[in-house]
N, C-alpha and C positions, 0 to 999 in steps of 0.2 A: 504494499499500500504506499503511495506517495503522500507525503504530508504537505499541506499548504502553509505557506509563510507570507505575512505582511510585514513590510519594513517602513517605518515612519521616522523621518528626522527632518528638521527644518534646514539643515545644512546640506545642500545638493552633493557636495564632494564626499561627505561622509557616507550619505545615503547610497551614492553609486558605488563606493568602494565596498560597502558591505555586500551589495548586490552581485559585484563582479568578482570579488575576492574569494568569497566562500565557495567550496566545492559542494554545491547543493545536491548534485547527483549522488555523490558518495555518501551523503547523509540521508538519501532518499527523500529529499524535499524539493519543492519547486516554489519559486516566488510568484505569487499570484497577484500582488498589488503592491504600489509604492505610494507614499504621501508625504507632503513637506509641512503639514500642520496637523493639530489633533482633530479639527472638524472633518476634513477630507479623510483623515484616518479612520475616524468612527464610521463614515460612510462605507469605506472599503471593508471594515471588519464586518458590518451587518450584511454587506453584499456577498462576500467570499467565506464568512465564518471560517476563519484560519485556524489551524491547529497550533501555530506558533506565532507569537507577536514579538517583533524586535523594534523596540521604540526609544526615542530619547525622553528623558524624564521631563525636560522643561521645553515646551513649544507654545507657539501662539494659538489661541483658541481654547484648546483642551490640553491638560498636561498628560504626560505618560502615566502618571499615577491615576488620572481619570479614566483613561483608556484601560488600564490594568483592572481597575474596579469593575468595568463594564464586561471585561472579558470573564472575570471571575464569576460575575453574576449570570451572564448569557451562555457561556461556554466553559463549564466547570473543568472539563477534561483538558482544555487547552492551557499552554504554557507562555507567560510573558517574561520577556528578558529585557531589563531596563539598562539603558546606556546613560551614563551621567558623569559629569565633572564635578559634581558637588559631593562633599563627604558629610553632609549635614546628617546628624543622627535622626532628627525627626522624620526626614525623608525615608531613611531605612526602616524606622519603626512602622510607618504607615504602610511602606511596601511589603513588609512582612505580613501585616494584618490582611493585606489585599491578596495574599496568595501568590505574590511574585515569585517566579522560579529562581531567577539569579540576576546579579548586577554586573555590568561590565564598565570599568572605569576608563574615561578618556585620559590619554590617547589610546586607542582601541588596539588591543593585541588580537590580531584576526585568528591566530591558532587557539588563543583562549576562548574566542567567541565561537570557533568551530566546534571546539570540545563542549562548550555549554549547551550549544545547540543539539549536538549528538546525545548529551545526558537528557536533554528535554525529549527528544525522540524516543530513547529508551524507556524513559518513565511513562510516556504516553502509551508506548506499546504494551508495557506491563500492566498499566491500568486498564487499558482495553481488554486484554486477555483475562484479567481478574473479573472484570464486569461480565464478559462473555460466559465465563465459568460460572458466575453467581447466577446469571440469567438462566443458564442451562439447568443449574441445580434447582432454582426456583421454579422453572417450567416443569421439570421432572416431578418435583414435589406436587405442584398444582394437578398434574396429569394423575399422579398416584391417588391424590385426595379426591379427584373426580371419579376415578375408577372405584375407589373404596365406597364413595358416596353412592355411586350407580349400582354397586353391588349389594348395598345394605337391604334394599327392599326384597330382592331375590333371596338373599341369605336368611332374612327374617322369615320370608314366606316358606322356605325349605324347612327352617327350624319349627315352625308353627306346625307344619305337616308332620314332622317327626314327633313332636310333642303330643298331637292328637293320637297317634298310634302307640305312644308310650316307649318308642325305641330309644336306646342309648342312656346316657346320664341325663335325667331330666333336669337336676339341679344346675348341672353345668350348662345345659342348653338355655335355660332361662337366664342365666348370667351373661351369656353371649348375645343375647337379644339387645342388651344395653338399653332397656326401656324403663322409664319411670311411670308406673301406673299405681293405681289403689284398687281398681276393680275392672272386671272385663265382662264382656258378653259375646256368646258365639251366634253367628247367624248363618244359616244355609240358604243359599239362593238357588232356587230350582227354575229353570227356564223351560218354555214351551214354544215351538215354532208356530208358524201361521196356521198350519193345519190342525193345531191343537195337540199334537203328540207330545208325549212327556219328554223333557230334557234328556232322559237317557236314551231316547231314540235318535237323537241328534248324533251327527258325526263328531269324533274328537276334534277334528280341525275347526269346525264351526264353534266348538265350545271354547277352543283356545282363542280364536278370533274375538269371541264375545267377552271372554274373561278380560283381555287387554282393555276393550273399550268400556266395559261395565265397571272395572276397578278404577279407571281413570275417572269415571263418573263418581264413583264412591269417594274418591280422594277429594274431587272437587266439592262435594257435598260436606265432607267432614272438615274441609278447611274453614267452613263457616261456623263451626260448633267446637265445643270443648271436648272432644275425643278424637282419636285418630284410628286408622284401620291398617291391619296387616291382612292380606289376602292369600288364599291358597286355592288349589284345585284338586277334588277328590271325588272319584267315582262320577265324573261329569257334572258335579255340582260346584258352584263358587261357595267357598268358605270365607267369611269375613270375621276376623276377631277384633271387636271394638274395644279399645282400651281407654279407660277414664283416668285422668291424673287426679281428679278429685272425686270425693264420695258424695252421692246424691241419695235422696230417699227413694224408695221403691217406686212411688208414684212419678217422680221426676225421671228416673231411669227409663220407665215404660214410655213416657211421653216423648223423650228424646229419641227413643228407638222407633216409636211409631211414626214420629215426624220424618226421620231420616229414611225409613223404609218406604213410605208413601211417596217421598220425592223421588227416591231411587226407582221405583216401579214406574212412576209417571214418565221420568227421563228415558228409561229403557224402552217404553212403549212408544213414546213420541219419536226418538231419534233412531232407535234400532229396530222398531216394530216387533219387539220381544216382550212376551208377556211372562211375568215372574210370580213366584210365591216365595215368601220369606219366612223361615222359621226362626224364632229368637229363644235362646236359652234363658235361664234364670241368671241373676248376677253372681259371679264368683269373685273370690279374693285373689287366689294365687293361680299363676299360669300351670302350676303343678297339677291343678284340677282340670286342665283343658280336656283330657280324655272324657272325663265325666260330663263336662259341658258339651262337648261335641255329641256324646250319646244321647244326652237329653234333647238337644236340638234336632238330631236325626229322628227320634221317636215323635217329636212334635211335627216334624215334616211329613212323617208317615200319616199322621192324622189329617193332612190335607185331603185324603181320600174321602173323609167324611166332612170336612169343613171347606169345600172348595169354593164357596162363596166369600171366604176370608182370604184376602191377599197377604195379610201379615197374621202369623200364627204366634201366639204367646202361650207360656205354660198354662195348662188348665188343671187345677188341683182339685176340682169338684168331683164328687163320688155319685153324682145323680145318675149318670148313664149306666154306671155298674149296677147300681140298685135296680134300675129298670130292666136290666138284662136278666134278672132272676126268674126266668119263667121257661117253659118248655118250648123250645124252638121246633121240636118235632110235631107238637101238637098244632102249631101255626102252619107248618108245611101241609099237614093233613087238611087243615081248614082251606088252605089255599087251593089244593087239589079238588075239594068238594065245589068250591066255587067255579073252578074251570068247568066242571061238569054241569052245573045248574044254573049259573048266573050269567047275565049279559056281559059283553066286553066292557061296558062302561062300569058296571058294578065290580068287576074283577080289577080293572085298572085303579078304581077308587080305593079298593082295599090294598092294592099293591103298594101304594105310598105308605100306608100305615105299616104294612109288613116290612118294608124297607128300614123304617125307623126301629122296628123290633130287632132286625138283623144287626143294625148298627150298634144297638144297645148291647145285644148279646155277645157281639164279637170282642167288645171292650178293647177296641183299637187294633185288633189283629186282623190285617188285610187278608192273610191267607184263609182265615175263617170266614170272612165276608165273601171272597171269591168262591170259596166251596159251596156256601149257601146259595149264591146267586146261580152257579152252575147247576145246583139241585132244583132251583125254580124253573130254569130253562129246560132241563131234562124233563121235569113234570109236564111242561107245556108240550114237548115233543112227544112224550108217551101218550098223552091224551089225544094229540092229533092223530097218532098212529092207531089207537084203539077205535077211535071213530072211523077212520077212513081205510085203514090197512095199507095206506100208501107211504112207505118209508122215505120216498124222494120228493114228495109234496111240499116239504118245508123250504126247498130251494137251496138248502146247504145241508151238509152232513153233520152229524153230532160233534165230530172233531172240529169242524169249522165253528160251530156254536160255542164250544168250550174255549176255542182260541179267542173268539170275540170277547168272552167274558174276562179272560186272562188279561186282555189288553185294555180294559175299562181302566180310566185314571181317576174316577171319582164317583161318589154316590149319585151325584147329579147325572152324570153320564150313564150310569147303571139304570137310573129311572127312565131316561129316555130310550134307551135300548130295550128294556124289558116292555115298556108301554108299546113301542112299535112292534115288537115281535109278538105280543100277546094280541094286540089289536089286528094284526095280519092273520093270525091263526083263527081267532074267532070270527073274522070276517068270512074267511074261506068256509068254515063250518056252519056259519048262520046263513049261508045261501046268498051272500051279498056280492058275489062275484059273477061275472059272465062265464059262460063255458069257453074256456079257451084250450088250444092245444098244449100238450105238455111242455113244449119248449117256451111258448108265450108265457105259460104259468110260472116257469122257472125264472124267466127274465123279470116278470112283475115281482116275484118274491125277492129276487136279487136286488131290485131297485128299492123295495120296501126295507129290506135289511141293511141298505147302505145309503139311507137318507142323508145323513149328515156328510157323507164322503163326497169327493169330487168324482163324478162318474160321467162318462160319455158313451156314445154309440160305438166308437172303435174299441175301447177297452172292454166294454160289456160284450161284444160280439167275440172278442179274442177269448174272454173268460169262458164262453160256451163253445169255443171251436168253430164259429161261424163266420162268414164274411159280413162286413158292416152293411153292405148293399142287400143281401139277402134278409139280414135280421130287420132292417128298416122296412122292406117291402112286407115282411111277415107281420110286423106289429101294426102296420097301417091297415093291412087287410083284415086282421082280427079285432083290432081295438078301434079303428077308424081315426087314430091320431098318430103323430110322428113320436120318435123316441124322447125329444126334448119335452113335448107336452105331456108324455106319460110320466116322466120324472117330476115335472111341475106339479102335476095333479097329485101325485103320491106325497110330495113334500107338503102341499097345502092341506091335504087331509090330516096328515100327522100334526101339522101346525095348529089346525083347528082343535085337535084334541088337547094339545099343549096348552093353548090359549085359555082353555077352560079351567086350568089349575090356576088358582089365585097367586101361587108362589112364583109362577113364571112371568118374567117381565116380557113385554112385547118385543123389544129389540133383542132379548136373549132368544127367544123361540126362533127367530129368523136364523141365528148361528146354529141353533140346535138341529135344524133341518137342512142345513147345508148351504145357507145364504150368508156369505161373509159380509155383505153390504146391506144394511137395512133397507136402503132406497130400492134396491132391486127386489127384495122380499116384498116390500109394500106394493111395487108395480104389479108383480106377479099375483099376489093375493088379491089385489083390487080387481085385476082383469078377471080372474076365475070366479070370485065370490061376489063382486059388485059391491064391496065395501071395504074399508081398510082393516088391517088386523086389530087395530085399537078399537074401532067400531064394533067388530065382532066379539072382542073380548068383553067390552062394556055391555053389549047385548046379552051375553052369557050371564052376567052378574044380575041382570033384571029378571031373568027366567026363574 
């Protein structure tokens, strides 16, 4: 690197001698400017920003000391060499305070001046290397600190995951978290896709993408509050551990969690079109209790099967349902069988709602027990149909398929819709409410009725029965007089009418229950087929 030099002296001969006598190339320097007074010298200094200034100490306008002061302020790494004929002690004292590198006394010894300039160059070199080294160390430290800071969330997430499984030295892992907290709560976030399938049915990739976006939203929300979140991913669910530095009352804890969860669910629905259920554990004191808190939250999440209408699930310590469950479920199954034999479909479906509540109470939260009993209800309907008709295939699906449908149910509300449709279809067949169709058309109609809430079309239905879509279309139009789309619409609206008669079902919810994701479209189809809106139909039912 070549160093820039500015020479300032009010005596032209001295100035020229300095410029021409010194071997600047040998010193790795070049003279970039000369001036004969301090004012011009200051302009050159600001223009060229020299590394070395060689200046007379006393000049018109501004003195060498004034220029040295400016150099020391504006260019602290640069060196100033003063040339003086004065031996005044006050000058020397001020020059030292201003950081002047050295003095050259007139008459100038050019060998001495060359040596001093060389020393200045060496010191500038050394200082620059030192600064570069310091900068590299500082940069490396900043990068390490950034890497450490960036890794903390993932490390904490992993440690939380390990703590939930109880692996390793739990005491040591809690220390590694380096978190100050006094209480914590575990939340399990379970998502559902637009088709309503449970989060477990989504792909792992989708879950990981959602985890990133949803945890960012969680951190945005907690930034507004007095707790913070560590997230983890376990069995396709998001896990949030909410840590509170301060202790609150149980009521305050619940209010804060309710508010956070509601906002989180709203953001997820609006920005990601993802529906969520959140299970919240009780408040715990030590992260060593994390496995117990996670287990509690998991049990609460399982209860969402019975509490699907609740988006945020808190611990329920009541015993009322358990007390209700102390009865003979076999006796109720027998009563259901008798009603199938002797009552209308409306009576059976009305009884079904009460029976499902009995099943819920009897199971005491055990989903396997619930699905076992629901399967028994479906089998009772299938056996009844077979006893009356002797037609094993008239149901439109095999027993295995029926049991698989029951296994896939995600809530008691969904179970109610499925069984209502299933029973209504069977009773309609047996009560002579159907036209006489060919076996193929019967199976297609049954297939439509049993997939009311699903997305179905002519092509997929034809493929299901091993037929071409054009053949099936002609067959349906010939026997029913309407096309496939209208056949599906009629089946959905008939089911919707039954559901609308139940006071618990809201109008907009019924549309989704029968396969219409947009209420406006449900309204349009219902009005076209029934001559009135769904709300008008429901209100009319209340008056009857």
